[in-house]
C-alpha positions in Angstrom: -3.5 28.0 -21.4 -3.9 24.6 -19.3 -3.7 24.4 -15.5 -1.0 22.9 -13.0 -0.7 19.1 -13.9 -2.0 16.8 -11.0 0.5 14.3 -9.5 -2.1 11.3 -8.8 0.5 9.4 -6.9 1.2 12.5 -4.4 -2.3 12.7 -3.8 -2.4 8.9 -3.3 -0.4 9.4 -0.6 -2.6 12.1 0.9 -5.2 9.8 1.1 -3.2 7.0 2.7 -4.3 4.6 0.0 -1.3 1.7 -1.0 0.1 1.8 -4.2 1.6 -0.7 -6.2 4.1 0.2 -8.6 7.2 -1.4 -10.7 10.7 -0.7 -10.9 11.6 0.6 -14.3 15.8 -0.2 -15.8 15.2 -0.8 -19.5 15.8 2.0 -21.4 13.0 2.1 -23.9 9.7 3.9 -24.4 8.1 1.4 -25.8 8.6 -1.0 -22.5 7.7 2.0 -20.7 4.3 2.1 -22.2 3.4 -1.5 -22.3 4.2 -1.0 -18.2 2.2 1.8 -18.0 -0.9 -0.4 -19.4 -0.2 -3.4 -16.8 -2.3 -1.9 -14.1 0.4 -0.5 -11.5 -0.3 3.0 -9.8 3.4 4.0 -10.2 6.5 3.5 -12.7 9.6 4.3 -10.7 12.2 4.9 -13.6 15.9 4.5 -12.4 18.9 6.5 -13.1 20.8 5.3 -10.1 21.4 1.9 -10.9 20.4 1.5 -14.9 21.8 2.9 -18.0 19.2 5.9 -18.0 19.9 9.1 -17.7 17.8 12.5 -17.7 18.0 12.3 -21.2 16.9 8.7 -21.8 14.2 9.8 -18.7 12.6 12.2 -21.0 10.9 10.1 -23.7 10.1 7.3 -21.1 7.7 9.9 -19.4 6.4 10.9 -22.8 5.7 7.4 -23.3 3.6 6.8 -19.9 1.9 10.2 -19.9 -1.3 9.6 -21.4 -2.0 6.4 -19.2 -2.9 6.2 -15.2 0.5 5.2 -14.2 2.5 7.4 -12.5 5.8 8.4 -13.4 8.7 8.6 -10.3 12.2 9.4 -11.3 15.3 8.4 -9.2 18.1 10.6 -9.7 21.9 9.1 -9.6 22.3 11.2 -6.2 21.4 14.5 -4.3 22.6 16.4 -7.1 20.7 19.8 -7.6 21.7 20.3 -11.4 20.6 17.1 -12.0 17.0 16.8 -10.0 16.6 20.6 -11.8 17.1 19.0 -15.2 14.4 16.0 -14.3 11.7 18.5 -12.9 12.4 20.6 -16.1 11.7 17.4 -18.5 8.4 16.8 -16.6 9.2 14.6 -13.5 6.8 15.5 -10.7 8.0 12.7 -8.1 11.8 12.6 -7.0 12.9 10.0 -5.4 16.5 10.6 -3.8 18.5 8.0 -3.0 21.3 7.7 0.0 20.2 10.6 2.1 22.0 10.3 5.2 20.9 13.1 7.3 18.3 16.0 8.1 20.7 18.5 6.5 20.8 16.5 3.6 17.2 15.9 3.3 16.9 19.7 3.8 19.1 19.9 1.0 16.9 17.8 -0.9 13.6 19.8 -0.2 15.7 22.8 -1.4 16.5 21.1 -4.5 12.8 20.8 -6.0 11.6 24.2 -4.8 12.0 27.3 -6.4 13.4 30.7 -4.8 13.5 32.4 -2.2 12.7 29.0 -0.2 14.9 26.8 -2.1 17.5 26.3 -5.2 15.9 24.7 -7.8 16.6 26.9 -10.9 14.1 28.8 -12.9 13.2 28.5 -16.5 9.7 29.2 -18.4 9.7 27.3 -21.7 10.0 23.8 -20.2 8.0 20.3 -20.6 7.3 21.0 -16.8 5.3 24.1 -17.7 3.7 22.9 -20.9 6.1 25.4 -22.7 5.4 28.2 -21.0 1.5 27.6 -21.0 0.8 27.0 -17.4 -0.1 30.4 -15.4 1.3 31.0 -12.3 3.5 27.3 -12.7 6.6 29.0 -10.6 4.5 30.0 -7.6 2.4 26.8 -7.2 5.0 24.0 -8.5 5.6 22.8 -5.3 2.3 21.8 -4.5 2.4 19.0 -7.4 5.8 18.0 -6.7 6.5 15.1 -4.3 9.7 14.4 -2.9 10.9 10.9 -1.7 14.2 10.7 0.2 15.9 6.9 0.6 17.2 5.8 3.6 19.4 2.6 3.1 22.3 2.6 5.8 22.1 1.9 9.9 23.1 5.7 10.3 20.1 7.3 8.4 17.8 4.3 9.6 18.8 5.8 13.1 18.2 9.7 11.9 14.3 8.3 10.9 12.0 10.8 12.8 14.6 13.7 12.4 14.8 13.3 8.5 10.5 13.0 8.6 10.3 16.1 10.6 12.0 18.4 7.7 9.6 20.3 6.2 8.7 19.7 3.0 9.7 15.8 3.1 6.4 13.9 1.2 7.7 10.4 1.8 10.4 8.0 2.8 11.7 4.7 0.7 13.4 1.8 2.3 16.5 0.3 0.4 16.6 -3.2 1.6 19.5 -3.8 -0.7 21.9 -0.9 0.4 20.4 -1.8 3.9 21.3 -5.3 3.8 25.2 -4.3 3.0 25.0 -1.6 5.9 24.1 -4.2 8.7 26.9 -6.8 7.1 24.8 -8.8 4.6 25.2 -7.5 1.4 23.9 -9.3 -1.5 21.2 -11.0 1.3 18.3 -8.6 1.6 15.9 -11.3 2.8 18.2 -12.0 5.5 15.9 -12.1 9.0 17.7 -9.6 10.6 17.5 -7.3 7.8 13.8 -7.8 7.3 13.2 -7.3 10.7 15.6 -3.9 10.5 13.1 -2.8 7.6 9.8 -3.6 8.9 10.9 -2.0 12.0 11.8 1.2 10.0 8.4 1.1 8.1 6.5 1.5 11.4 8.9 4.4 12.7 8.3 6.2 9.4 4.3 5.5 9.5 4.4 6.6 13.4 6.2 10.0 12.6 3.4 10.5 10.0 5.0 10.0 6.9 4.1 7.4 3.8 6.7 4.6 4.0 7.8 3.0 0.7 9.6 -0.3 -0.6 10.7 -2.4 -2.9 11.3 -6.3 -2.4 10.8 -9.5 -4.6 10.0 -11.4 -1.6 6.1 -11.9 -1.1 6.0 -12.4 2.6 8.4 -9.4 3.0 5.7 -7.2 0.7 2.9 -8.3 2.6 4.3 -7.4 6.0 5.4 -4.0 5.0 2.1 -3.4 3.8 1.2 -4.5 7.5 3.5 -2.5 8.9 2.4 0.6 7.2 4.0 0.8 3.7 1.7 3.0 1.3 4.0 2.7 -1.7 5.1 -0.7 -2.6 6.8 -2.6 -5.3 7.5 -6.8 -5.9 9.2 -6.3 -9.4 11.5 -5.2 -11.5 11.1 -5.1 -15.1 14.6 -6.6 -15.9 13.6 -9.5 -13.4 10.2 -10.0 -14.4 11.4 -10.2 -18.3 14.4 -13.0 -17.3 11.6 -14.8 -14.9 9.3 -15.3 -17.6 11.7 -16.1 -20.5 13.6 -18.6 -18.2 10.2 -20.2 -17.3 9.6 -20.5 -20.9 12.7 -22.4 -22.0 
């Protein structure tokens, strides 16, 4: 028998330690394993904007499990069935995209929480329970599950304080690309008005007592986000790094 698996990423947020990560869109466990050895605190496996799906995420989680880097998984949407499947295959940190209101945030909380408090379906023999060998898993699972909600529109940004106040929300991620489009600057996440909105949102999240996160390829914005209070940050994607490195070597 074994104990509940510690979520190192969640522990890092609780300790208010800045954690650096990389966005993963390449559906290849060998690439995931290599990235897990690159010194990042976390890897984010994206099923919203990549060919990955819950079935494709499983070998990625298995590939990185022996290494210190924590795995985060973004489902395609606030879909309870999809989130349940991701949790059952062993994802401990879930990043739910496009959360607009406190009501949607509460639904996300319910999706990662077993009844009677939540709506997560119960199954015993899963990778999450180490195939039934973790005593009391269902009573204690939420202790090591980390829920991040993604705020990425003007409407959602206006609701930051009410979203942050929802019990069970562990962190809030700002999506600069979608926020840029919402502000009228599609394809321009580096526009000064977008950067100003992003940094202001991070400050508000921090003031509300929640860890804030961001992905930006702009090193200046990356540094400014940390200064504004962001605690989990990424400044690269696997595909972007691959293209950049191979292009430079021509």
